[in-house]
C-alpha positions as CSV (number, residue, x, y, z in Angstrom):
1,M,201.9,97.1,223.2
2,K,202.9,94.6,225.9
3,T,200.3,93.5,228.4
4,K,201.2,92.5,231.9
5,R,198.6,90.9,234.1
6,V,198.1,90.9,237.9
7,E,195.4,88.6,239.3
8,L,193.4,90.4,242.0
9,L,190.8,87.8,243.0
10,K,189.8,84.3,241.9
11,W,186.7,82.3,242.8
12,L,184.8,79.2,241.7
13,P,181.7,80.0,239.8
14,E,178.4,78.5,240.8
15,E,176.4,76.7,238.1
16,G,174.4,79.1,236.0
17,E,175.9,82.0,238.0
18,Y,175.5,85.4,236.4
19,I,179.0,86.7,236.4
20,A,179.3,90.1,238.1
21,I,182.1,91.6,240.2
22,D,181.4,91.3,243.9
23,W,182.8,94.8,244.8
24,P,182.4,94.4,248.6
25,K,184.5,91.2,248.3
26,V,187.1,92.9,246.1
27,H,187.3,95.8,248.6
28,K,187.7,93.4,251.5
29,T,190.3,91.4,249.7
30,I,192.5,94.0,248.1
31,G,191.3,97.2,249.8
32,L,189.2,100.1,248.8
33,E,192.1,102.5,248.1
34,H,193.7,99.8,245.9
35,T,190.5,99.3,244.0
36,N,189.8,103.0,243.5
37,W,193.4,103.5,242.3
38,L,192.9,100.8,239.6
39,I,189.5,102.2,238.5
40,K,190.9,105.7,238.2
41,Q,193.6,104.7,235.7
42,S,193.2,105.6,232.1
43,G,192.1,102.7,229.9
44,E,195.3,103.3,227.8
45,V,197.5,102.3,230.7
46,C,195.5,99.9,232.8
47,Q,192.1,98.0,232.8
48,L,190.2,95.7,235.1
49,V,189.2,92.5,233.3
50,L,186.7,89.9,234.4
51,E,187.4,86.4,233.1
52,R,185.5,83.2,233.2
53,T,186.7,79.7,232.3
54,D,185.1,76.4,233.0
55,M,187.1,76.1,236.2
56,H,187.1,79.6,237.7
57,C,186.3,83.3,237.5
58,R,188.9,85.9,238.2
59,L,189.4,89.6,238.3
60,V,192.6,90.7,236.7
61,A,194.4,94.1,236.2
62,E,195.9,94.4,232.8
63,F,198.8,96.9,232.4
64,Y,199.8,98.4,229.0
65,C,202.4,100.8,230.3
66,D,205.6,99.7,232.1
67,H,205.7,102.9,234.1
68,T,202.2,102.4,235.5
69,L,203.0,98.7,236.3
70,T,206.1,99.8,238.2
71,H,204.1,102.4,240.1
72,Y,201.5,99.8,240.9
73,H,204.1,97.4,242.3
74,L,205.7,100.1,244.4
75,M,202.3,101.1,245.8
76,W,200.7,97.7,246.3
77,A,203.5,95.2,246.7
78,K,202.5,92.2,248.8
């Protein structure tokens, strides 16, 4: 199973910050319809992943199905 990743949002973490998704910021950045579409996808074809490194935090959409990834790009191309 191949995994393709699309970065949705990236931010610098504050020291000691409890990492949680700031949904209002996500909605403002990528849009509510876009967010809802990603959330409604089956975990077998797409998932939202929250990552943290020493340098940054980011919200990523991981795609496991080429058809879903193609559909995503057709709907949400920037």
